[in-house]
BASEMAR-194610 format. One record per residue: residue number from 1; x, y, z of N, C-alpha, C, O in turn. Coordinates in pm, 1 decimal. Atoms other than C-alpha are relative to their C-alpha. Example, Ala and Ser with C-alpha at 12.3 -4.5 7.8 and 13.67 -1.06 7.14 Angstrom:
BEGIN
    k      n.px      n.py      n.pz     ca.px     ca.py     ca.pz      c.px      c.py      c.pz      o.px      o.py      o.pz
    1      89.0    -119.0       0.0    1230.0    -450.0     780.0      90.0     120.0       0.0     193.6     118.1      66.5
    2     -82.0    -119.0      -6.0    1367.0    -106.0     714.0     -77.0     109.0      73.0     -26.1     219.8      89.9
END
This chain:
BEGIN
    k      n.px      n.py      n.pz     ca.px     ca.py     ca.pz      c.px      c.py      c.pz      o.px      o.py      o.pz
    1     -83.0     -57.9      99.6   -6519.8    1652.9    9637.5     -73.3     103.0     -72.2    -192.6      80.4     -92.3
    2      70.8    -116.9      78.2   -6616.9    1975.1    9447.2       9.0     -31.6    -130.9     113.6     -77.7    -176.7
    3      30.8      39.7     141.0   -6747.2    1924.9    9100.3      83.4     127.7     -69.2     121.9     114.0    -185.3
    4     -65.4    -106.6      73.8   -6572.9    2273.9    9024.0     137.5     -30.1     -34.1     195.3      15.5    -132.7
    5    -142.1      37.6      17.5   -6236.9    2117.0    9069.4      31.4    -125.1     -59.5     145.8    -169.4     -70.0
    6     -13.6     147.3      48.1   -6318.2    1776.2    8914.6      80.3      19.9    -129.7      52.5     115.0    -202.8
    7     -78.9       3.9     121.9   -6064.2    1709.4    8632.7     -58.5    -112.3     -96.9     -95.5    -224.4     -61.7
    8      65.1      96.3     111.0   -6188.7    1546.1    8313.2     114.6    -116.5      -2.9     235.1     -94.1       9.2
    9     -88.3     122.6      17.9   -6041.6    1186.2    8275.4      60.2      14.5    -140.9     -10.3      47.8    -236.1
   10     -41.7       3.8      98.1   -5805.0    1170.8    8024.5      28.3    -126.0     -77.3      20.9    -221.2       0.4
   11      -2.9     117.9      71.4   -5745.0     889.9    7757.1     -72.0     -14.8    -128.9    -105.2      87.2    -189.4
   12      64.8      -1.5     120.6   -5909.6     756.2    7458.7    -166.6      24.4      17.1    -233.1     -26.5     107.3
   13     128.0     -16.4     -17.0   -6256.6     884.0    7389.1     -93.3    -110.0     -36.3     -66.3    -189.9    -125.9
   14     106.1     130.0      41.1   -6559.5     640.1    7377.1     -47.5      13.1    -138.9     -83.0     124.0    -178.6
   15      52.3      17.7     130.6   -6663.4     528.4    7026.8     -93.8     -96.7      -1.6     -87.5    -191.0      77.2
   16      96.7      83.0       4.4   -6957.2     361.8    6925.5      40.2    -103.9    -115.4      -8.4     -99.5    -228.4
   17     -46.7     101.5      98.3   -6778.0      65.0    6753.3      31.4    -128.3     107.4      20.7    -126.9     230.0
   18     -10.7     140.3     -86.9   -6696.8    -305.9    6865.9     144.3     -66.0     -54.0     166.8     -57.6    -174.7
   19    -135.8      75.1      45.5   -6345.7    -494.4    6829.0     -59.5    -144.4     -72.6    -145.7    -218.4     -25.3
   20      31.4     117.5      83.2   -6377.9    -769.1    6569.4     130.1     -65.3     -32.3     220.1      -0.4     -85.4
   21    -114.3      79.0      14.1   -6119.6   -1046.0    6554.7     -24.3    -115.0    -111.2    -133.0    -171.1    -124.8
   22      22.2      91.3      97.0   -6051.9   -1280.3    6269.0     142.5     -54.0     -39.1     242.3      18.1     -37.4
   23    -131.1      51.3      66.4   -5777.2   -1504.7    6131.8      -7.9      -4.1    -142.0    -106.3     -43.7    -204.6
   24       9.9     -30.5     156.8   -5676.1   -1431.3    5778.2     127.6     -87.6     -34.9     234.0     -79.2      26.5
   25     -94.6      80.7      67.7   -5475.7   -1675.0    5580.9     107.0      90.3     -53.8      74.2     199.6    -100.1
   26    -110.0     -96.5      44.4   -5122.6   -1528.8    5485.4     -15.0      54.2    -147.3      15.3     170.8    -172.5
   27       1.6     -74.9     126.4   -5188.3   -1489.1    5110.8    -113.4     103.2     -11.5    -114.5     197.0     -91.3
   28     108.5    -104.0       3.3   -5494.5   -1307.9    5175.8      45.6     127.1      69.9      11.0     237.1      26.9
   29     -36.5     -93.3     -91.0   -5324.6   -1103.1    5458.2     113.5      91.4    -102.9     122.7     213.9    -110.9
   30    -104.3     -89.1      81.0   -5039.9   -1010.4    5213.0     -62.5      74.6     -98.2     -21.4     188.3    -121.8
   31      88.9     -88.4     114.9   -5286.1    -895.2    4938.2     -66.5     118.9      54.4     -81.8     222.1     -10.9
   32      56.9    -115.3     -55.2   -5461.5    -682.8    5208.1     104.2     103.2      28.9      79.1     222.1       9.2
   33     -92.9     -87.7     -44.7   -5149.2    -531.3    5327.1      66.7     105.0    -117.6      93.2     225.0    -110.5
   34      -1.2     -81.2     150.5   -5066.1    -444.0    4947.6     -71.3      83.5     -29.0     -22.0     187.2     -73.4
   35     102.8     -98.9      35.7   -5378.7    -272.9    4896.0      -2.7     106.4     101.5     -31.3     221.1      67.1
   36      -2.0    -116.1     -74.1   -5347.0     -84.3    5216.2     125.2      92.9     -29.2     107.4     214.7     -29.4
   37    -100.2     -83.0      32.0   -4994.0      38.4    5130.0     -15.3      62.4    -125.0      49.5     165.1    -145.7
   38      21.5     -84.3     122.2   -5114.5     135.3    4785.6     -84.3     120.2       8.1     -82.2     217.6     -67.1
   39     104.6    -100.6     -12.6   -5391.4     330.7    4927.7      32.9      86.8     135.2     -53.0     151.7     194.8
   40     -51.7     -73.4    -121.4   -5171.7     482.3    5222.8     -89.8      -5.2     113.5    -114.0      93.1     183.6
   41      91.7       6.5    -136.5   -5402.3     355.4    5490.5      62.8    -126.0      94.5     133.2    -216.4      49.5
   42     -28.8     110.0    -102.1   -5343.8     131.3    5799.7     -62.4    -134.3     -61.0    -131.8    -121.5    -161.9
   43      62.4      97.7      17.2   -5448.5    -231.3    5776.4    -137.4      -5.1      55.9    -226.3     -66.7      -2.9
   44     141.5      -2.6     -54.8   -5747.6    -170.7    5999.5    -103.3      97.8     -83.9    -223.8      75.5     -95.3
   45      84.9     -80.8      83.5   -5872.7     108.9    5781.3     -12.0     -57.8    -142.4    -112.2     -30.1    -208.3
   46      25.5      71.9     136.0   -5815.7     -97.9    5453.0    -106.2    -104.2      39.1    -187.3    -127.3     -50.6
   47      89.4     107.5      -7.5   -6028.5    -379.6    5618.6    -141.8      71.8      18.7    -242.1      11.9     -20.0
   48     134.4     -53.6      -8.1   -6316.8    -118.9    5707.5     -49.1      37.1    -126.0    -167.3      21.8    -156.9
   49      38.5     -24.6     122.0   -6291.2       6.6    5360.5     -48.7    -101.8    -100.5    -142.5     -83.8    -178.2
   50      37.3     109.8     100.1   -6299.6    -319.3    5170.6    -129.6     -67.7      50.0    -198.7    -128.3     -32.0
   51     140.5      49.1     -73.6   -6602.3    -430.2    5408.7     -91.7      74.2     -54.8    -191.6      19.5    -101.6
   52     121.1     -81.2      53.9   -6798.4    -125.3    5294.6      -2.3     -15.2    -129.1    -111.7     -17.3    -185.4
   53      44.1      25.7     164.1   -6733.2    -179.0    4932.5     -58.2    -140.2     -13.7    -157.6    -150.9     -85.5
   54      87.2     133.2      -3.2   -6843.9    -530.0    4964.3    -128.5      10.0      30.5    -205.7     -65.1     -29.3
   55     123.7      -3.2     -55.1   -7138.4    -441.9    5128.9     -83.0      96.9     -86.6    -206.0      95.1     -90.2
   56      61.4    -101.1     113.9   -7209.6    -165.0    4863.8     -40.5     -65.3    -124.0    -140.2     -37.2    -190.5
   57      19.3      93.5     126.1   -7174.4    -421.9    4587.0    -105.1     -92.0      28.9    -173.9    -125.5     -67.5
   58     108.0      90.1     -26.2   -7416.7    -655.0    4760.6    -129.2      55.0       2.1    -227.9     -16.1     -16.6
   59     114.8     -78.9      25.0   -7669.0    -390.6    4760.6     -64.0     -11.8    -142.6    -183.6     -10.2    -171.5
   60      24.2       7.1     156.6   -7665.1    -419.8    4392.2     -54.7     118.2     -43.3     -81.6     133.9    -162.4
END
C-alpha cells in the first residue's frame, strides 16, 4: 500500500487523560448538577473544575 494514498484515521484524537469512575450519593450529585447548570458546564467539566479548585485550596 502506498503511503501517498494512505488515509488518516478518523475518530476521536488521542488525549493525555485517563477515565476515572466513582459512585456519588444522590444528594451530592444533585448539588454537583446544580453547580454545573449554574456555571453552564457539563457534569464532567464541573467535576474537573471542582477538583482543580480543591487542589488549589489544599496548596494553601
